[in-house]
C-alpha positions as CSV (number, residue, x, y, z in Angstrom):
1,M,122.4,108.7,68.9
2,S,120.8,106.7,71.7
3,K,117.6,108.2,73.2
4,I,115.9,107.9,76.6
5,L,112.3,108.8,77.5
6,L,111.7,110.2,81.0
7,I,108.1,110.0,82.1
8,N,106.8,112.3,84.9
9,G,103.9,110.7,86.7
10,S,103.4,113.7,89.0
11,P,100.6,116.3,88.3
12,H,103.2,119.0,88.9
13,V,105.2,119.6,85.7
14,K,107.8,121.6,87.7
15,G,107.5,119.7,91.0
16,C,109.7,117.3,92.9
17,T,109.6,114.4,90.6
18,A,110.2,116.6,87.6
19,T,113.2,118.1,89.3
20,A,114.7,114.6,89.9
21,L,114.1,113.5,86.4
22,G,115.7,116.7,85.1
23,V,118.9,115.9,86.9
24,V,118.9,112.4,85.4
25,A,118.2,113.9,81.9
26,D,121.0,116.5,82.3
27,T,123.5,113.8,83.2
28,L,122.4,111.5,80.3
29,E,122.8,114.4,77.9
30,Q,126.3,115.1,79.3
31,N,127.1,111.5,78.5
32,G,125.9,111.6,74.9
33,I,122.4,110.3,75.3
34,E,119.4,112.2,73.8
35,T,116.5,112.7,76.2
36,E,112.9,113.6,76.2
37,I,110.8,114.4,79.3
38,I,107.1,113.6,78.9
39,H,104.6,114.8,81.6
40,V,101.6,112.5,82.0
41,G,100.6,113.0,85.7
42,H,98.3,116.0,85.0
43,K,96.5,114.2,82.2
44,D,93.1,112.4,82.3
45,I,94.3,108.8,81.7
46,R,91.9,105.9,82.4
47,G,92.9,102.5,83.6
48,C,93.1,99.2,81.7
49,I,89.8,97.4,81.3
50,S,91.4,94.1,80.4
51,C,89.7,93.9,77.0
52,Y,92.8,92.4,75.3
53,K,92.1,94.4,72.1
54,C,95.8,95.5,72.2
55,K,96.9,92.0,71.4
56,E,94.9,92.3,68.1
57,L,95.5,96.0,67.4
58,R,99.1,96.0,68.8
59,K,98.2,99.2,70.6
60,C,95.7,100.2,73.3
61,V,92.1,100.4,72.2
62,F,91.7,103.8,73.9
63,D,93.5,106.2,71.5
64,K,92.7,109.7,72.8
65,D,95.1,110.0,75.7
66,M,98.9,109.8,75.7
67,V,99.4,106.0,76.0
68,N,99.7,105.2,72.3
69,E,101.6,108.4,71.6
70,V,104.3,107.4,74.2
71,A,104.2,103.8,73.0
72,E,105.3,105.0,69.5
73,K,108.2,107.0,71.0
74,F,109.1,104.0,73.2
75,K,109.5,101.8,70.1
76,E,112.3,104.1,68.9
77,A,113.9,104.7,72.3
78,D,116.8,102.7,73.9
79,G,115.4,103.0,77.4
80,I,112.9,104.7,79.7
81,V,112.9,106.3,83.1
82,I,109.6,106.3,85.0
83,G,109.2,108.8,87.9
84,S,106.4,109.1,90.4
85,P,105.6,110.8,93.6
86,V,104.4,108.8,96.6
87,Y,100.7,108.7,97.0
88,F,99.6,106.8,100.1
89,G,102.7,104.7,100.0
90,A,102.4,103.8,96.3
91,V,102.7,105.1,92.7
92,S,100.3,107.9,91.8
93,G,96.9,106.8,90.4
94,T,97.3,108.4,87.0
95,M,100.8,107.0,86.6
96,T,99.6,103.5,87.5
97,S,96.8,103.7,84.9
98,F,99.3,105.0,82.3
99,L,102.0,102.3,83.0
100,N,99.5,99.4,83.2
101,R,98.2,100.2,79.7
102,L,101.6,101.2,78.2
103,F,103.4,98.1,79.3
104,F,100.6,95.7,78.7
105,S,99.8,97.0,75.2
106,L,103.4,97.1,73.9
107,P,104.5,93.9,72.2
108,A,107.2,92.0,74.1
109,E,109.9,92.6,71.5
110,V,109.5,96.4,71.9
111,K,110.5,96.3,75.6
112,R,113.0,93.5,75.6
113,M,116.6,94.5,76.5
114,K,115.8,98.2,76.7
115,V,117.2,99.8,79.8
116,G,114.7,100.9,82.5
117,A,115.1,103.0,85.6
118,A,112.6,104.2,88.3
119,V,112.7,107.5,90.2
120,V,110.6,108.3,93.2
121,S,110.0,111.5,95.2
122,A,108.4,111.9,98.5
123,R,108.2,114.4,101.4
124,R,109.1,111.7,103.9
125,A,108.0,108.0,103.5
126,G,106.6,105.3,101.2
127,T,109.5,105.7,98.8
128,T,110.9,102.1,98.8
129,A,107.4,100.5,98.3
130,T,106.8,102.9,95.3
131,F,110.3,102.2,93.9
132,D,109.6,98.4,94.1
133,Q,106.2,98.8,92.4
134,L,107.8,100.8,89.5
135,N,110.6,98.3,88.9
136,K,108.2,95.4,88.5
137,Y,107.2,96.9,85.1
138,F,110.8,96.4,83.8
139,L,111.2,93.0,85.3
140,H,108.1,91.8,83.5
141,G,109.3,93.1,80.2
142,E,112.9,91.6,80.2
143,M,114.3,95.1,80.6
144,P,117.7,95.5,82.3
145,I,117.4,97.9,85.3
146,A,119.9,100.7,85.7
147,S,121.1,101.2,89.3
148,S,122.7,103.9,91.3
149,R,124.6,103.8,94.6
150,Y,121.3,104.0,96.6
151,W,117.7,103.6,95.8
152,N,116.6,106.2,93.2
153,I,114.9,108.5,95.7
154,V,114.7,112.2,96.4
155,H,113.1,113.9,99.4
156,G,111.4,117.2,99.6
157,N,108.0,119.0,99.6
158,S,109.0,121.3,96.8
159,S,111.4,121.6,93.9
160,N,113.6,123.9,96.0
161,E,113.7,121.4,98.9
162,V,114.7,118.6,96.5
163,M,117.6,120.7,95.3
164,K,118.8,120.7,98.9
165,D,118.8,116.9,99.0
166,E,122.4,116.5,98.2
167,E,122.4,112.7,98.5
168,G,119.3,112.4,96.4
169,L,120.8,114.6,93.7
170,Q,124.0,112.6,93.7
171,T,122.0,109.4,93.4
172,M,120.3,110.9,90.3
173,R,123.6,111.8,88.7
174,V,125.1,108.4,89.3
175,L,122.0,106.8,87.9
176,G,122.3,108.9,84.7
177,R,125.9,107.9,84.2
178,N,125.3,104.2,84.9
179,M,122.3,104.2,82.6
180,A,124.3,105.8,79.8
181,F,127.0,103.2,80.2
182,L,124.6,100.3,80.2
183,I,122.9,101.5,77.1
184,R,126.2,101.8,75.2
185,A,127.3,98.3,76.5
186,I,124.1,96.7,75.3
187,A,124.3,98.4,71.9
188,R,127.8,97.1,71.4
189,E,126.9,93.6,72.3
190,R,123.8,93.7,70.1
191,E,125.9,94.8,67.2
192,A,128.6,92.2,67.9
193,A,126.5,89.1,68.8
194,G,122.8,90.0,68.8
195,L,120.4,89.8,71.7
196,P,120.2,86.7,74.0
197,E,118.2,83.9,72.6
198,T,114.5,84.0,73.7
199,E,111.7,81.4,73.8
200,P,109.1,82.6,71.3
201,T,106.1,81.0,73.1
202,R,105.2,82.3,76.5
203,I,104.2,79.5,78.9
204,A,101.3,80.5,81.2
205,T,100.7,78.1,84.1
206,N,97.6,78.6,86.1
207,F,97.5,77.5,89.7
208,I,94.0,76.1,89.6
209,R,93.2,73.4,86.9
């Protein structure tokens, strides 16, 4: 069975972001996809220090928080949903530290062609900027992005308020169904013809020579 990881970057394990992720997870389960919700926003997670040891170790050098633990789960998963509240018009600080280290330390072949989706919650504003920031992780990793009929956003200042955001909840349900479809389609094509050809050596062009 296919599996999706859902990462909650809010410090509130039963808050607005968790509520939205729960709706996505329920819909994925209804469509035959196994899910696991992982809460990281309340953890003490440091940022990347650009030591590049992960390129040697194939994991982050800091091994006492959740980054490497989630990385191992990511290797076996078919996709990932990353959710964050809006903090000053951007992704929460803990979630940014977590994602920077997770996506940088994972080898390219682990991320490639796994389906990604971003979910954002806010009381009022800053949602689209945060949504754009989250999606950049997928685009850097050759990961197809699952879409809904609107940006994957819910509004509310509490879980109860989010449950009253009927448009936001519908967006989460459509996202879950579309993500399940995309995962199954990629799995069929991988089995029939393999993944798209890739270039093994990454070209890095600096602007100043």
